[in-house]
N, C-alpha and C positions, 0 to 999 in steps of 0.2 A: 559123688553126691549120693547119699543114701535116701531110701524111701522114707517119707514121714511116718513116724510112729504114732500109735494111738494117743500117746501123751501130747505129741505135737499137734495133732488134729484137735484134741480137746482144748488146748491152749488157744488155738486160732478161733475156735467156736466161742470161747469165753470172751475173747477180745471183741469179736464181731457183734456178740449179743449184748455187750455192756452198753449202758446209756452214754458212757463217755468213750465210745469207740472212735476210731480214726475218721468216721463220717462226721464227727462234730464240727470240724472247721467249716464245712459247708453250711451247717445250721448257723454257725456264728456269723458268717457273712450274709446270710439271708435274713436273719432276725436282728442280731445285735447291731450290725452296721447301719441298717435303715433306722433303727431306733435312735442310735447316736446321732445320725445326720439330722433327724427331726428335732432332737433336743438342742443341737448346736445351731440349727438354721436361724432361729429367732434369738436375738440377743438376750432377752430376759431369762432364757433357759440355759444359757451357755455354761455358766458356772455349775449349775445343777447337773447338766448333761455330762460335763467333764468328770465331775467327782463321782457321781453315781455309776455311770457306765464303766469308767476306769476301774472303780472298786469291784464291780461285778466281774469284769474281765480278768482281773488279777485272781479273784477267788476261783473262777472256773478254770483258768489256766493252771492253777495249782492243784487241781483235782488229781492228776496222775501221781503227784508226790504225797498228797494227803492220804490217798488210798481209802479203802473201805474196811471197816472192822468186821462187817458181816461176810465180806468176800475177800479175804486176804490173798487168795491165789490170783484173783482177777487183778488186784492192785499190783501184785508183784509182776505179773505179766505186762501190765501197762507201763510200769517203770522201766522195763527192759525193752519195750517196743519203741521204734523210732517215731511213732506217731505222737509221743509225748511232746516233741518239739512243735508239732502242728497246733498245740494249744497255746503256746507262748508266742511264736513268731507272728501269726496273724494279728494277735492283740497288740503286740509291740509295734508292728508296721502300721496298723490302723491308727493308733494313737499318735505316733510320730507324724503321720500324714495329716491328721486333723490339726495337730499343734502347729505344723508348718503352714497350713492353709489359713488358719484363723489368727495366728499369733497367740501370745500368752493369754490365757483365759481371763486374767484379771485386767486386761486392757481391751477386751473384746466387747464391752457393753455398748449399747446403742448411744450415739451422741457424744462419745468421749473423744472423738476426733482421730482415733487410731486408724492409720492407713494400712489395713491388712490385705492379704492377697484375695481373700473372699470378697471383701468390699470392692476391691478393684475390678474383679471379674464381673461382679454385679453392675458396677458403674459403666463398664465397657459395653454392656448390653443396654443400659438405660442412661442416656446422656444427662438427665436431670439428677441422677445419683452422683455423677461426676462433679456437678456443681455443689451438691451437698457435701461431698468429701472435701472439696477445696475450701468451702466456707468453714467447715468444722476444723480443718487442719490449721487455718490461719487464726482461728479463735482460741487455740490452745494456749494456756499460760503456764502449765506446770512443767513442760518439757524443756530440755536444752534448746536454745534458739537455733542451733545448727540442725537439730532434728526437724524443726518446723520448716526451715529453709530447704532441707533435703526433700521433705514431703511435697512442698510447693513445686520444686523442680521436677520431681517424679510425676506429679499429676499434670504439669504443663506438658511434659514429653508424651504423656498418654492422651493428650487432647483436651484437657480441661480448659474452659474458656474463662479468663479472668474477668470478663465483662458479662457473664451469664449469672442470673440470680438463682439462688436455691429455691426450692418450693415454698419456703417461709417468707420469701421476698427479700432476703438479705443478699447483698452483693459482697464479694470478697473484700472490697475496700471498706464496707461497713463493719465487717466482723473482725478485721485484723486486730489482735490484742497486743502485739509487740511492734515496736518501731521497725525492727528488722524485717518482719513480715510485711508491713505496710510499704517499706522501701522496695522490697522484692516484687511486690505486686505492681507498684508504679513503674519499676524497671521493665516489667513484662507487658506494659501497655494498658494497665487497668485504668479505666476512665469512668465507667458508669457507677452510679451509687444511688442510694435512697436517702431519705431525710435522716436515717440513722448514722450517716457519716458525720453528723454534727458532734457525736461523741468522740470521734477521732480529732476534731478540731480542739476540743477541750483537753483531750489527753496530750496533744502536741504542745498546747499552751503550758500545761503543767510541767512538761519535760523541757520546756524552752528549746524545742527542736524546730528552730526557725527554718532550716533548710527543707525539711519534709512538709512543714506547714505551708511554706511558699509553693512547693510543688502541688499540693492539694488545691490551694487557691488558684494557681495557674491553670488548673483543669476546668475552672469555672464553678467550683463549689461555692455556693452562696455563704459568705461569712456570717450572715444572720440566720442561717438555717438552724432550726430546732426540731428534733424528732417529735412526732405527735404524742408519743408515750412519755415524754419527759415532763414530770409533774410541775416543776418550777418554771419551765420555759426559759431558762437562762441561756443566753447566746454566748458564743466564744468570747466576744468582746467584753461582755459583762463579767464573764468568768476571769478574764485577764485583769480587768479593773479591780475586781474584788480581792485578788491575790497578788496584785502588784507585779504582774509580768509585763514590764514596760515595753520591751522590744516586740513581744508578741502583740501587745496592744497597738503599737505603731503599725505593724505589718497588717493587722486586720483593718485598721482605719484606712490604710493605703489601698486595701483591696475593696473598699466600698462599704465597710460595716457602718451602721448608723448609730450615732450617739443617742438619738431620741427614741430608739427602739425600746419597748418595755417588755419585761417578762410577764408571767401570768399573775404576778402580784403587783403589777404597775410600776416596778422599779426600773430605772434607766441605768446606764453605765455609771453616770455621776453618783446615783444613789449607792451603787455597789462599791464605788471607790471610797465614798464617805464611810460606809459600814466597815470596810476593811482597813480604813486608815491609810490608804494608798496615796501618800503625798505626791510621789512622782507622777502617778496617773492623773491626779487632780490637776497638776500643773499642765500636763499634756492636754487635758480637756479644756482648761482655761485658754491655752494658746489656740487650740482649734476653734473654739467658739469666738475668740477675739478675731481670728482671721476671717471667720464666716460673717461677723458683724461689721467688719471694717468697710467704709464706703469705697465704692469702686473709683479709681482715679478718673478725673475729668478728661474727656477726649481732647486731643490737641486741636487747636484752631487750624482750619484749612488755609491754604495760601490765599484764597480769595478774600477770607475774612481778615487776614493780616493785611 
């Protein structure tokens, strides 16, 4: 091993004195990483954070290869120096870690129902957030049903309570947007609900899903329930009458739904059946009213009277 020459010493001095010296990775982690974490921490900034900081990191990581026109000797020394990898590897490792933590940035916005690792970690610290995650997950409509069921199962294993409301007052039963999600919740013991579950009754009537409709009614869900925000105030029975879902109409009647209940426009199930031209439902209503108006049979005479 020979003693360093003057040229070697000057080259080391040039590398150490350059703004892009091997000390830069430390600056990268002390400045760029906290900046990116702040940008990614809040959902509205996630896409901006990913694109801007990733772009800056790529530019800075390319500095040793871009070089300097004013200082070609420094650039040549940096390209030969092992420290050039210190520019690329930290940036690559950081962004891979961020990507794994948050999931694809186009699915990381607030309220889209994505179950990402970051949201799970937050929810494990704050139980109310776990309920929010579950409600958002069951409310998703755009994904494959198997993904929704997978997320429900994952959240249940992590302690999500199917009978706990989210901060906005919705229960998982209220929010389920797919029959598969609703059935999975019922299988998991979901019982509690708000008046918003009435939308589920109408959805099940539309789908002629009598099995799940029966399960909801068996929980004690009021068949005449209407959420306070529903402008028309139409009950599930009136909905079934309007669109001639005869079997669902019979199931709701059997569960105690009232024919004389009016919506916010004063219309009964009979009015809705007339408006929809639902002949089969009109026959059912006539039969039901005829049974209700029929006189009770006279009591049998007692043995002493005979």
